[in-house]
C-alpha positions in Angstrom: 74.3 50.6 -20.5 73.2 51.6 -24.0 72.1 48.0 -24.7 70.2 47.9 -21.5 68.4 51.1 -22.4 67.6 49.8 -25.9 66.2 46.5 -24.5 64.0 48.5 -22.1 62.6 50.6 -24.9 61.9 47.4 -27.0 60.2 45.8 -24.0 58.1 48.8 -23.4 57.1 49.0 -27.1 56.0 45.3 -27.0 54.0 45.9 -23.9 52.1 48.9 -25.5 51.6 46.8 -28.6 50.1 44.0 -26.7 47.9 46.4 -24.7 46.7 47.9 -28.0 45.8 44.5 -29.3 44.0 43.6 -26.1 42.0 46.9 -26.2 41.1 46.3 -29.9 40.0 42.7 -29.2 37.9 43.9 -26.2 36.3 46.6 -28.3 35.5 44.2 -31.1 34.0 41.8 -28.6 31.9 44.5 -27.0 30.8 45.6 -30.5 29.5 42.1 -31.3 27.7 41.9 -27.9 26.1 45.3 -28.3 24.9 44.7 -31.8 23.3 41.3 -31.3 20.0 42.4 -32.8 18.2 42.4 -36.1 16.4 45.5 -37.5 12.9 45.3 -38.9 11.5 48.0 -41.2 8.0 49.1 -42.1 8.9 49.7 -45.8 11.0 48.1 -48.4 14.7 49.1 -48.8 15.1 49.6 -45.1 12.9 52.6 -44.9 10.0 53.7 -42.7 9.5 52.9 -39.0 12.3 50.7 -37.7 13.0 48.7 -34.6 16.1 46.9 -33.3 15.1 43.5 -32.0 17.6 41.7 -29.7 17.9 37.9 -29.4 14.7 36.6 -27.9 11.1 35.5 -28.7 8.3 37.9 -29.5 4.8 36.5 -29.5 3.5 39.7 -31.2 5.4 42.5 -32.9 3.3 44.9 -30.8 5.7 44.0 -27.9 8.4 45.9 -29.7 6.1 48.8 -30.5 5.8 47.6 -34.2 2.5 46.9 -35.9 1.6 43.4 -36.9 1.3 42.8 -40.7 3.5 45.9 -41.5 7.0 44.5 -41.9 8.5 44.8 -45.4 12.3 44.5 -45.0 14.8 43.3 -42.4 18.5 43.4 -41.7 20.1 40.3 -40.2 23.8 40.5 -39.2 26.2 37.5 -39.3 25.7 35.2 -36.4 21.9 35.6 -36.1 18.9 33.9 -37.6 15.3 35.0 -37.6 12.2 32.8 -37.8 9.2 34.9 -38.9 5.6 33.8 -38.4 2.3 34.7 -40.1 0.2 34.9 -36.9 0.6 35.9 -33.2 2.1 33.3 -30.9 4.2 31.7 -33.6 1.2 30.5 -35.5 0.5 30.0 -39.2 3.2 29.8 -41.9 6.8 30.5 -41.0 10.1 31.0 -42.7 13.8 31.2 -41.6 16.0 34.2 -42.6 19.8 34.5 -42.2 20.5 37.5 -44.4 19.3 41.0 -45.2 16.0 41.2 -47.1 15.5 44.5 -49.0 11.9 43.7 -49.8 9.7 40.7 -48.9 8.0 38.9 -51.7 4.2 39.0 -52.0 3.8 36.0 -49.7 5.4 37.7 -46.7 5.1 41.5 -47.3 2.9 43.0 -44.6 2.3 39.6 -43.2 4.6 38.9 -40.2 3.0 39.0 -36.7 5.5 37.3 -34.5 9.2 36.2 -34.6 12.1 34.6 -32.9 15.7 36.0 -33.1 18.2 33.2 -32.5 22.0 33.1 -32.2 23.5 30.6 -34.7 24.4 28.1 -32.0 20.6 27.8 -31.2 19.5 27.3 -34.8 19.3 23.5 -34.7 17.2 23.6 -31.5 14.9 26.3 -32.9 14.4 24.4 -36.1 13.5 21.2 -34.3 11.0 23.1 -32.1 9.5 24.7 -35.2 9.1 21.4 -37.0 7.6 19.8 -33.8 5.1 22.8 -33.5 4.3 22.6 -37.2 3.5 18.9 -36.9 1.2 19.6 -33.9 -0.6 22.3 -36.0 -1.1 19.8 -38.8 -2.6 17.2 -36.5 -5.0 19.8 -35.1 -6.3 21.0 -38.4 -10.2 20.8 -38.8 -11.3 17.4 -40.2 -14.9 18.2 -41.1 -15.8 19.3 -44.6 -17.5 22.6 -45.0 -21.0 22.8 -46.6 -20.7 22.5 -50.4 -22.3 25.4 -52.2 -24.1 24.9 -55.5 -21.0 26.4 -57.3 -18.6 23.8 -55.9 -18.0 20.5 -57.8 -16.7 17.3 -56.4 -13.7 17.5 -54.0 -11.9 14.5 -55.5 -8.8 15.2 -57.6 -7.6 12.3 -59.7 -4.0 13.6 -60.4 -1.4 13.5 -57.7 0.1 16.8 -59.1 -2.3 19.6 -60.0 -2.1 23.3 -60.7 -4.3 26.0 -59.0 -5.2 29.6 -59.7 -6.7 31.7 -57.0 -8.1 35.3 -57.2 -10.8 37.5 -55.8 -13.4 40.1 -57.0 -11.3 42.9 -55.5 -10.6 42.2 -51.8 -7.7 40.4 -50.2 -7.6 36.6 -50.4 -5.3 33.8 -49.2 -4.8 30.1 -49.9 -2.9 27.4 -48.1 -2.7 23.6 -48.4 -2.1 22.3 -44.9 1.2 20.4 -44.6 2.6 22.1 -47.7 4.0 25.1 -45.9 3.5 27.9 -48.5 0.9 30.6 -48.0 -0.4 32.4 -51.1 -1.8 36.0 -50.9 -3.7 37.6 -53.8 -6.5 39.9 -54.9 -7.7 40.5 -58.4 -4.2 39.6 -59.5 -4.2 35.8 -59.3 -1.7 33.6 -57.5 -0.9 30.2 -59.0 1.4 27.3 -58.4 1.7 23.5 -58.7 1.0 21.1 -55.8 1.8 17.4 -55.6 0.2 15.2 -53.0 -1.3 11.7 -52.5 -4.1 11.2 -50.0 -6.2 13.6 -47.9 -5.4 17.3 -48.1 -7.0 20.3 -46.5 -7.3 23.5 -48.5 -7.7 26.7 -46.5 -9.3 29.6 -48.3 -9.2 33.0 -46.5 -10.3 36.6 -46.9 -10.3 39.8 -44.9 -13.8 41.0 -45.8 -17.0 38.9 -45.7 -18.3 40.5 -48.9 -15.2 39.3 -50.9 -15.7 36.5 -53.3 -12.7 34.2 -53.5 -12.4 31.8 -56.4 -9.9 28.9 -56.7 -9.6 27.1 -60.0 -8.0 23.7 -59.3 -7.4 20.8 -61.7 -10.2 22.0 -64.0 -12.6 22.5 -61.1 -13.8 25.7 -59.4 -14.1 26.3 -55.7 -15.6 29.4 -54.1 -15.6 31.1 -50.7 -18.6 33.1 -51.7 -19.6 36.6 -50.6 -21.1 36.6 -47.1 -20.8 32.8 -46.9 -20.5 31.4 -43.4 -16.9 30.9 -42.4 -15.4 27.9 -40.5 -13.1 30.1 -38.5 -12.4 33.8 -37.9 -8.7 34.2 -36.8 -6.4 37.2 -36.8 -9.1 39.2 -38.8 -9.2 36.6 -41.6 -12.3 34.6 -42.4 -11.3 31.1 -43.2 -13.0 28.2 -45.0 -11.6 24.7 -45.0 -12.2 22.3 -47.9 -11.2 18.6 -47.6 -9.7 17.2 -50.8 -9.0 13.6 -51.7 -6.0 13.6 -54.0 -4.8 10.7 -56.2 -6.4 7.4 -57.2 
């Protein structure tokens, strides 16, 4: 009788233990499901206005009641990946993030206008779609040269690798070489980098104010998007000028 009682107690203890494990597992599972979101912040170091953003696609940050071009930091939990875009509707430059960023660099700070939040098992599909979309954007880039001003020399660049330096007289400026991915933002403080290419290359010079004078020093030559010069395109509040380059021999 005593052994039967002991066996009953042992069996009851095991049952409660299994129930506890089941409850814990369920709680952990629910926790993961309830926290399948990233958090975006207006300021660096996860400060300022914040929004939790669940898995999904957001053509504009305004759809989550967050201003475009105001994001400075982001928290990305394990299991999620974020693709951020410069423009609305997943346009412009983009980057993939799979970790917390305490403060975006100068290229991305106050730049993001749309994003996608992906579960890890969707990453490959998302990357393929992004590459396909990027290729379509490259194929649709303007092919006509802009009017050369008296301050612009020849657009031919002999060397396949060249260094540029871009700056303004005080306003906001941007520079992008189509097909190269990187977007450079600058003001009086210059941005510079080295580019390698062979063949035709479109240089996009941008500014937020028509009165701003943008200067690009490239391979010993100087290109300008002069104050009040006619732009080729006005998109997302940026005046844009396209310069066609011929790189290499």
